[in-house]
C-alpha positions as CSV (number, residue, x, y, z in Angstrom):
1,V,12.5,-46.5,30.6
2,A,14.5,-43.7,32.6
3,P,14.2,-40.4,31.9
4,E,17.7,-40.1,30.4
5,V,17.0,-42.6,27.5
6,G,13.4,-41.3,27.2
7,L,11.8,-40.1,24.2
8,R,12.4,-36.2,23.9
9,F,12.6,-32.9,22.1
10,A,16.1,-31.2,22.4
11,D,15.1,-28.1,23.5
12,N,11.8,-26.9,25.1
13,A,11.4,-23.9,22.7
14,Y,12.5,-22.5,19.3
15,S,12.7,-19.5,17.5
16,V,12.3,-19.8,13.4
17,Q,12.4,-17.2,10.7
18,V,10.4,-17.4,7.0
19,F,10.0,-15.4,4.6
20,E,6.5,-14.1,4.1
21,N,7.2,-15.5,0.0
22,A,8.3,-19.0,1.3
23,T,5.7,-21.3,-0.3
24,N,3.5,-24.1,0.6
25,G,5.4,-27.6,2.2
26,F,8.5,-25.3,2.4
27,L,11.0,-26.9,5.3
28,I,10.6,-24.5,8.3
29,K,12.6,-26.5,10.9
30,T,13.5,-30.1,12.3
31,L,12.9,-30.2,15.5
32,T,15.6,-33.3,16.6
33,I,14.5,-35.8,19.1
34,V,16.6,-37.5,21.4
35,N,16.6,-41.1,21.5
36,S,14.7,-41.4,18.7
37,R,16.6,-44.7,17.8
38,T,17.7,-45.9,21.0
39,H,15.1,-48.3,21.8
40,G,14.8,-49.2,18.1
41,T,12.5,-48.0,15.2
42,N,9.6,-50.5,16.3
43,I,8.6,-48.1,18.9
44,P,5.8,-45.9,17.3
45,L,6.3,-42.0,16.9
46,K,4.5,-39.1,16.2
47,C,4.5,-35.6,17.2
48,H,1.1,-33.3,16.8
49,I,1.1,-29.3,16.9
50,T,-1.7,-28.8,19.7
51,S,-2.0,-25.1,19.9
52,G,-1.4,-22.3,17.7
53,N,-2.3,-23.5,14.5
54,M,-6.1,-22.4,14.2
55,E,-5.6,-21.9,10.5
56,G,-3.8,-25.0,9.4
57,K,-0.8,-22.5,8.0
58,F,1.4,-25.6,9.5
59,K,1.6,-29.4,9.8
60,V,4.3,-31.7,11.2
61,N,5.9,-35.1,9.9
62,I,8.3,-37.4,11.3
63,T,11.6,-37.7,8.9
64,D,13.2,-40.6,8.0
65,E,15.6,-40.1,10.8
66,R,12.8,-40.0,13.3
67,N,12.6,-36.4,13.7
68,C,9.7,-33.9,13.7
69,A,9.9,-31.6,10.4
70,L,7.6,-28.5,10.8
71,Y,6.2,-27.6,7.1
72,L,4.4,-24.5,5.9
73,N,1.3,-25.6,4.9
74,G,-0.7,-22.3,3.6
75,T,0.9,-18.6,2.9
76,L,2.0,-16.0,5.0
77,D,1.7,-12.4,4.8
78,Y,3.8,-10.0,6.9
79,E,0.6,-7.6,6.7
80,I,-1.8,-9.6,8.1
81,E,-0.2,-11.7,10.8
82,E,4.1,-11.1,11.9
83,S,4.3,-14.0,14.1
84,Y,2.9,-17.2,15.0
85,Q,3.3,-19.5,18.7
86,L,3.3,-23.3,18.0
87,E,3.2,-25.7,20.5
88,V,4.3,-29.4,19.4
89,Q,3.5,-32.4,21.1
90,L,5.9,-35.9,21.1
91,I,3.6,-39.0,20.6
92,S,4.5,-42.7,21.4
93,L,4.0,-45.6,23.7
94,Q,3.6,-43.8,27.4
95,G,6.8,-45.8,28.9
96,F,9.3,-43.8,26.6
97,I,8.5,-39.9,26.5
98,N,10.3,-38.1,28.9
99,R,7.4,-35.9,30.4
100,D,9.2,-33.3,31.0
101,F,10.2,-32.5,27.7
102,S,7.6,-33.7,25.9
103,T,6.5,-30.4,24.6
104,T,8.3,-27.6,22.8
105,Q,6.9,-24.1,22.1
106,V,8.4,-22.5,18.2
107,T,7.7,-19.3,17.2
108,V,7.5,-18.6,13.7
109,N,8.7,-15.0,12.6
110,V,7.2,-14.0,9.2
111,A,9.7,-11.7,7.8
112,D,8.8,-8.7,5.5
113,I,9.6,-8.2,2.2
114,N,8.9,-5.9,-0.8
115,D,5.9,-7.8,-2.2
116,N,3.5,-5.0,-2.6
117,T,3.3,-2.3,-5.8
118,P,2.5,1.3,-4.5
119,F,-0.8,2.4,-6.8
120,F,-2.3,6.0,-6.4
121,I,-5.1,7.4,-5.4
122,F,-7.5,8.8,-7.6
123,P,-10.4,11.7,-7.2
124,S,-13.3,9.5,-6.2
125,N,-15.3,11.9,-8.8
126,K,-13.0,10.8,-11.7
127,Q,-13.0,7.4,-13.4
128,T,-9.6,8.2,-14.5
129,D,-6.1,6.9,-14.6
130,K,-4.4,10.6,-14.0
131,Y,-4.4,13.7,-12.5
132,Y,-5.9,16.8,-13.6
133,A,-5.0,20.0,-12.0
134,S,-6.2,23.9,-13.0
135,I,-4.3,26.8,-11.9
136,A,-4.6,30.6,-12.7
137,D,-1.8,32.0,-14.8
138,N,-1.5,34.7,-12.5
139,V,-0.8,32.6,-9.0
140,P,2.2,33.7,-6.9
141,V,5.3,31.7,-6.7
142,S,4.8,28.6,-4.2
143,T,1.0,28.3,-5.0
144,T,-0.2,24.8,-4.1
145,V,-1.4,23.3,-7.8
146,I,-2.6,19.7,-6.7
147,Q,-1.2,17.1,-3.7
148,I,-0.6,13.8,-5.3
149,K,-1.5,10.5,-3.4
150,A,0.0,7.2,-3.1
151,D,-0.6,4.0,-0.9
152,D,1.5,0.5,-0.5
153,K,0.0,-2.5,1.2
154,D,3.6,-3.1,2.8
155,S,4.8,-1.9,6.4
156,G,7.4,-0.8,7.3
157,K,10.0,1.0,5.2
158,Y,8.8,-0.9,2.1
159,G,5.4,0.8,2.9
160,K,6.9,4.6,2.6
161,I,6.0,6.2,0.0
162,K,8.9,8.8,-2.1
163,Y,7.3,10.8,-4.9
164,F,9.2,12.3,-8.2
165,L,8.3,14.7,-10.7
166,S,9.2,15.3,-14.6
167,G,8.2,16.3,-17.8
168,N,7.7,19.3,-19.8
169,N,9.6,22.2,-17.8
170,S,8.5,20.5,-14.3
171,D,11.9,21.4,-13.2
172,N,11.1,25.0,-14.1
173,Y,8.0,25.5,-13.2
174,F,7.1,23.1,-10.1
175,A,8.6,21.3,-7.5
176,I,7.1,18.1,-5.6
177,D,7.4,17.3,-2.2
178,A,9.4,13.8,-2.1
179,G,7.1,13.6,1.4
180,S,3.8,14.3,1.1
181,G,3.3,14.1,-3.2
182,M,2.4,18.2,-2.7
183,I,3.3,19.8,-5.7
184,K,3.6,23.4,-5.8
185,T,4.7,26.5,-8.3
186,K,8.5,27.7,-8.7
187,R,7.7,30.8,-10.9
188,S,5.5,32.9,-12.4
189,F,4.1,32.2,-15.5
190,N,4.2,35.3,-17.6
191,S,7.4,34.4,-20.1
192,L,5.5,30.8,-21.2
193,S,3.9,30.3,-24.7
194,E,0.7,28.6,-25.1
195,D,2.6,25.9,-27.5
196,D,4.4,24.6,-24.4
197,L,0.7,24.2,-22.7
198,P,-0.7,21.9,-21.2
199,F,1.9,20.7,-18.8
200,R,2.1,17.4,-19.2
201,L,4.4,16.3,-15.9
202,T,4.9,12.3,-14.8
203,V,4.7,11.5,-10.8
204,K,6.6,8.8,-9.7
205,A,5.7,6.9,-6.7
206,R,8.6,4.4,-5.2
207,D,8.6,2.6,-1.9
208,N,11.2,1.9,0.0
209,P,12.9,5.4,-0.5
210,N,16.5,4.5,0.9
211,G,16.8,1.2,-0.8
212,T,18.8,1.3,-4.1
213,N,17.5,-2.1,-5.9
214,D,14.5,-3.6,-3.7
215,Y,12.1,-1.1,-4.5
216,N,8.6,-0.7,-6.8
217,E,7.8,2.1,-8.5
218,V,4.6,3.2,-10.6
219,E,4.1,6.4,-12.4
220,A,0.9,8.2,-13.4
221,L,0.1,11.4,-16.0
222,L,-0.8,14.9,-14.4
223,I,-2.1,17.3,-16.8
224,V,-2.0,20.9,-15.5
225,N,-3.2,23.7,-17.7
226,L,-3.1,27.6,-16.9
227,I,-6.5,29.4,-16.8
228,S,-6.9,33.0,-17.8
229,E,-10.2,34.7,-17.4
230,I,-11.5,34.0,-20.8
231,N,-11.6,29.8,-20.1
232,R,-13.7,30.7,-16.5
233,M,-17.6,30.4,-16.7
234,I,-19.9,31.5,-13.7
235,L,-23.0,29.3,-12.8
236,V,-25.2,31.7,-10.3
237,I,-27.7,29.3,-8.3
238,G,-30.8,31.7,-7.0
239,D,-33.0,31.4,-4.4
240,A,-30.5,29.0,-2.9
241,K,-30.0,28.6,0.9
242,P,-26.4,28.4,1.3
243,D,-25.7,25.0,4.0
244,M,-28.0,23.4,0.8
245,V,-25.7,24.6,-1.9
246,A,-22.6,23.4,0.5
247,L,-24.2,19.9,1.0
248,K,-24.9,19.6,-2.9
249,T,-21.2,20.4,-3.8
250,A,-20.7,17.2,-5.5
251,T,-23.7,17.0,-7.2
252,I,-23.1,20.6,-8.9
253,T,-19.4,19.1,-9.8
254,H,-20.9,16.0,-11.3
255,A,-23.7,17.7,-13.2
256,I,-21.2,20.4,-14.6
257,Q,-18.8,17.9,-15.5
258,D,-21.7,15.7,-17.1
259,Q,-22.2,18.6,-19.2
260,T,-19.1,20.0,-20.7
261,G,-16.6,17.3,-20.0
262,L,-14.1,19.6,-19.3
263,T,-14.6,21.7,-16.1
264,N,-13.9,21.2,-12.4
265,L,-15.0,23.1,-9.2
266,E,-13.1,25.8,-8.6
267,R,-14.7,27.8,-6.0
268,L,-17.9,28.0,-4.4
269,S,-18.8,31.4,-2.7
270,N,-22.3,33.4,-1.7
271,L,-22.7,36.7,-3.6
272,A,-25.6,38.8,-2.9
273,G,-27.8,36.0,-1.6
274,A,-27.1,33.5,-4.8
275,F,-24.4,31.4,-5.0
276,Q,-21.8,31.3,-7.6
277,V,-19.7,28.5,-8.9
278,K,-16.9,29.5,-10.9
279,S,-15.3,26.4,-12.8
280,Q,-12.2,25.9,-14.7
281,I,-11.2,24.0,-17.8
282,D,-10.0,20.3,-16.9
283,S,-8.3,18.7,-20.4
284,D,-5.8,17.2,-21.7
285,S,-5.8,19.5,-24.3
286,Y,-5.2,23.0,-23.8
287,E,-8.5,25.5,-24.4
288,S,-8.3,29.2,-24.6
289,R,-11.7,29.5,-25.6
290,P,-14.5,30.2,-23.1
291,L,-17.0,27.5,-21.5
292,I,-20.5,28.8,-21.8
């Protein structure tokens, strides 16, 4: 047949957007086939994806109207693949095809959604779902207490994290950097009563920080103990090479925690040929007794 009445795609290129939460079988695009009924409906007609579909995430079928429908044949994840370049070919009896328009390119752009919730990254040496921090009761203002870390598997604005802090006396004594999760002291603890200890604070991590409704939020407990001299214990390691002790810091910390269940490593220092390991209480309940 003449080219102008031959079977052909209406366009030689398409660009479509599909949200990453689209389900299997979702109709992505109907590719119009020109002259599909000109020669009667008995002429065989098929379409086939010839490239760009290595993972089999897409499929095509001829519709009742004799057009080529592109469907989702799996799931999409923006964080894994942001777009796909497909080539679709029109198949029929050789003499009925307009070869100049027998193939078309389809660009499938995956649209990101906020489908992942932030999660906290806790210290690797502690099997817990909360944070612990210990600071001396005489530290100066703006002393760093702890840095809270959270992550999100989303990308772009949905993967950004903003931190918030609340809890007993949190506004009076602590401040958190919304971008980094760094918590610092705001004032001295001179007037604080033991009845107010320990500090039980709630840290919130929220994604899409500028969004008014499309965001996810998680929270974790932060226990902050104030440490005075009576709460400290010192472990002296004699006849030890400084570099070897430094390499065994994690082992020493774990050993102290296993024996007491309460301490964390505060400082490691070389003093008069021996190493001094100074530890602090680290507990949900405030203790004023020495750990010996």
